[in-house]
C-alpha positions, -999 to 999 in steps of 0.1 A, spaced: 570 -408 250 596 -393 273 628 -411 282 618 -413 319 584 -428 311 601 -453 288 626 -463 315 598 -467 341 578 -489 317 608 -510 307 617 -514 344 581 -524 353 580 -550 325 613 -564 336 601 -568 371 569 -583 360 586 -609 339 613 -619 363 600 -615 398 562 -623 399 547 -656 389 519 -651 364 498 -677 381 501 -660 415 492 -626 399 462 -640 380 450 -659 410 448 -627 432 432 -607 404 404 -633 403 402 -635 441 398 -597 442 370 -599 415 352 -626 436 354 -602 466 338 -575 446 309 -599 438 303 -600 475 288 -565 473 257 -574 453 255 -605 476 253 -583 507 228 -561 489 205 -591 482 209 -605 517 201 -573 534 172 -565 512 157 -599 517 160 -597 555 141 -565 559 105 -554 553 95 -547 517 90 -510 523 127 -505 532 143 -533 510 157 -511 482 172 -486 506 196 -512 519 205 -522 484 213 -486 477 233 -480 507 255 -510 502 261 -501 466 268 -464 473 291 -472 503 311 -493 479 317 -463 456 326 -441 486 350 -467 498 368 -469 465 372 -432 464 386 -431 500 409 -460 494 423 -444 463 426 -409 479 444 -419 511 430 -450 526 456 -474 512 484 -451 523 469 -447 559 466 -484 563 497 -498 545 523 -471 540 556 -489 549 573 -457 558 551 -450 588 566 -464 620 542 -452 648 524 -486 647 490 -471 648 482 -456 614 501 -450 582 511 -417 566 504 -400 533 535 -412 515 512 -431 490 485 -405 487 466 -411 455 485 -443 450 517 -424 446 546 -447 441 524 -478 442 534 -497 411 555 -528 405 576 -533 436 565 -561 459 547 -550 490 569 -556 521 544 -580 535 545 -605 507 570 -609 478 545 -628 457 525 -599 441 532 -563 432 522 -534 453 496 -522 428 478 -555 429 480 -557 467 464 -523 470 435 -534 448 430 -567 466 430 -549 500 406 -523 487 380 -551 482 384 -560 519 375 -524 529 345 -524 505 330 -556 519 337 -543 555 317 -511 550 291 -530 530 284 -551 561 285 -521 584 259 -499 567 233 -526 573 231 -510 607 208 -482 593 181 -509 586 146 -494 584 152 -461 600 185 -445 589 190 -418 563 213 -427 535 232 -394 529 246 -391 565 255 -428 562 277 -420 532 295 -392 551 299 -416 580 314 -442 557 341 -420 545 351 -408 580 348 -443 595 371 -457 568 396 -430 577 396 -430 614 386 -466 622 392 -491 594 426 -478 583 440 -479 618 427 -515 623 442 -526 591 475 -510 600 475 -528 634 471 -562 618 487 -562 584 511 -532 581 547 -545 586 551 -517 612 517 -521 629 518 -530 666 496 -561 661 518 -573 633 550 -568 653 534 -585 684 528 -617 665 490 -614 661 477 -640 637 448 -625 617 447 -642 583 419 -624 564 405 -598 588 391 -610 621 400 -576 635 395 -551 607 367 -568 588 347 -590 613 351 -570 645 353 -537 627 320 -542 609 302 -560 638 311 -538 666 308 -506 645 273 -517 633 264 -522 670 277 -487 679 259 -471 649 226 -488 658 230 -476 694 235 -439 683 206 -444 658 181 -456 684 156 -483 683 129 -486 657 94 -477 667 78 -505 687 50 -511 662 77 -518 636 91 -545 658 58 -564 662 54 -595 640 86 -587 621 94 -610 592 119 -608 564 101 -599 532 120 -623 508 140 -653 523 148 -665 488 166 -633 480 184 -635 514 195 -671 507 208 -662 472 227 -633 487 243 -657 513 255 -681 487 269 -653 466 288 -642 498 300 -677 503 313 -679 467 331 -645 471 344 -656 505 365 -683 489 385 -656 471 384 -635 502 401 -661 524 419 -681 498 436 -650 482 452 -641 515 479 -666 507 488 -642 480 495 -669 455 482 -701 439 497 -724 465 487 -751 490 480 -726 517 454 -710 496 438 -743 490 438 -751 527 421 -717 533 394 -725 508 388 -759 523 384 -744 557 361 -718 543 338 -747 532 340 -768 563 333 -741 589 302 -726 574 288 -760 565 289 -772 602 279 -737 615 247 -739 594 238 -773 605 243 -766 642 224 -733 641 195 -751 623 195 -778 650 194 -752 678 164 -734 662 146 -767 655 146 -776 692 126 -745 699 103 -742 669 102 -777 655 108 -761 621 138 -763 598 145 -726 595 160 -713 563 169 -681 582 187 -702 608 207 -722 583 217 -690 566 228 -673 598 248 -704 608 266 -706 575 274 -669 578 290 -671 612 310 -701 601 324 -680 572 332 -651 595 350 -674 620 370 -689 591 381 -654 581 410 -649 606 417 -686 609 414 -704 576 451 -700 567 464 -712 600 445 -742 612 439 -779 601 405 -789 586 396 -809 618 400 -777 638 379 -759 612 350 -784 618 353 -777 656 353 -740 649 321 -742 628 303 -760 656 315 -736 683 307 -705 662 272 -719 654 264 -724 691 280 -693 706 268 -669 679 232 -683 682 231 -674 718 250 -642 712 219 -629 694 204 -624 729 230 -598 738 212 -570 718 182 -575 740 202 -573 772 219 -541 760 187 -526 746 203 -519 712 182 -526 681 208 -544 660 183 -552 633 206 -575 611 225 -590 640 258 -575 629 274 -579 663 263 -615 670 272 -628 635 302 -608 626 320 -595 657 314 -626 678 323 -649 649 355 -630 642 364 -632 680 360 -670 679 382 -673 648 410 -651 664 409 -671 696 410 -704 677 442 -692 662 457 -689 696 451 -726 702 450 -744 669 472 -724 645 500 -746 632 533 -737 617 530 -766 592 498 -749 577 514 -715 577 545 -729 558 524 -742 530 528 -709 511 566 -715 509 572 -681 523 565 -681 560 584 -712 569 597 -700 603 564 -687 617 551 -700 650 516 -714 656 496 -716 688 491 -741 715 495 -770 692 530 -758 686 536 -752 723 534 -714 718 514 -708 750 516 -670 749 498 -666 715 463 -670 730 469 -641 753 482 -620 724 452 -628 704 429 -619 734 446 -586 739 442 -578 702 405 -587 704 400 -563 734 418 -535 717 400 -537 684 366 -540 701 371 -511 724 386 -488 699 361 -496 672 330 -491 695 342 -458 710 355 -443 677 324 -453 658 300 -439 684 319 -406 684 319 -402 647 282 -412 644 272 -388 672 292 -359 657 275 -363 623 241 -366 639 246 -332 656 253 -314 624 221 -296 611 206 -314 581 227 -346 587 207 -362 614 212 -400 611 176 -411 616 146 -404 594 113 -389 608 88 -412 625 65 -407 595 92 -418 572 100 -449 592 63 -459 590 60 -452 553 93 -470 546 127 -457 536 122 -468 500 94 -441 497 109 -413 516 147 -418 507 149 -437 474 116 -431 456 117 -466 441 109 -501 452 124 -535 450 92 -549 435 69 -525 417 33 -531 427 -1 -515 429 -11 -512 465 -48 -520 468 -48 -512 504 -22 -510 531 -44 -521 560 -70 -548 559 -98 -525 571 -90 -496 548 -122 -493 527 -114 -465 504 -102 -489 476 -132 -511 477 -161 -487 482 -170 -450 482 -163 -446 519 -129 -433 530 -107 -455 552 -113 -447 589 -79 -439 605 -92 -454 637 -97 -488 619 -63 -489 603 -50 -512 630 -67 -546 633 -63 -544 671 -71 -508 676 -107 -513 689 -108 -548 703 -131 -558 732 -117 -577 761 -133 -608 746 -112 -603 715 -143 -595 694 -140 -566 669 -161 -535 671 -155 -528 635 -186 -526 613 -190 -550 584 -200 -537 550 -208 -550 516 -185 -537 489 -191 -539 452 -159 -547 433 -160 -549 395 -143 -581 383 -138 -597 349 -159 -627 357 -195 -617 352 -206 -646 376 -191 -628 406 -212 -599 417 -209 -593 454 -182 -598 479 -192 -598 516 -168 -595 544 -181 -611 576 -160 -620 606 -127 -620 586 -141 -646 562 -148 -637 525 -180 -652 512 -184 -651 474 -220 -651 462 -224 -664 426 -254 -650 407 -265 -663 374 -261 -641 343 -288 -636 318 -269 -659 295 -272 -686 320 -310 -684 325 
């Protein structure tokens, strides 16, 4: 070992033993690991919310985008977002390229943890953000262009957004913007970018929008609760230590989604008279998103109000995509962007200096209207407008530029959309199965006749009186039970004729 290496190691150990509390460091390591667990949660959620034929493609794109994000963050992402030597207020520089000089000194934004740990924790924020965003390709987007888009989007959109809010020289940070865990970079970044990506991608074929249902709500619900678990580390860890502010953030991250889920379910019940699992899941998600920028600033009673408001507003915000004519298949804008906006505006009213001071560090920070800081709401509103506008325009430009490159068109062919992305892009499926017949009237699997393409659609040849012109046939199907000999299909009803076997005579 060289003398310089020995000195650096000794210096690092000295700082680690004297400056940072082991409990704080351990807490952030665990919180970062909980954030990482949100990636499979997102994969399960998105997979369950789509049709079976495209379910695995979303699992793949969420998983692969995580790898791309890790590489980008190591290469120059962290430096572009958090380099403390950049002073332009918009984006960092390359002073920390490849994590250069990122080691044991405290990051200027918090004295509680070393810079190296801070970079890891913030990397997981970026991974979750792009994991949410790539859901915009649902059921019609190609995966390779999406990965190139992910790298460029991280560089030109996410890094500036993170710099604005959290870099000590960012214009938002200097203006007094309160964004605890990512209402701008994470929630608005993923939601508005997902809307812009879906806009460039175009609508799914109309036949794919008819009678759409998620293929596995149990998988989607499991993914949601994995996300909720990870979100406790996502929000709680932003106190950057094992302190009362972290506990308050975790409490708020339980209350807001609980009330959001209840309110959303009630709103859906008044229309369908059903207790929708999908509705409860959506409401819980928007409550978590709203808590992201606000959980470390507001009292629990304000978090209850925030959950109720986010459940109502985001429920109605789902109609925006129909007004705009954009096929936001997974409601990224309504659930993430709108939820993040609500949380940021709540900070302008309900943020309290007494909650902020619970970490023992920010003891002189100002809150919102509850602390008679009347201008904060307007600062928050300006920040919301800036992040929404920049994110949509920059994302649309990046997506359109990639789409214009030969061989990198964002959207799959119409035939691939009909067959499913799992078949044309992945070559594997979420659930391996033997397809007896894709359409009800395809006869090739039951008899010797080939399926008539004209009869593939149940409603292709309907009379005005809704009676079917399709011919009925008897099909012999060998079964294990010798008592069952003939299956007849008549008027959509299956009649099973039992014939005695010689043993029964």
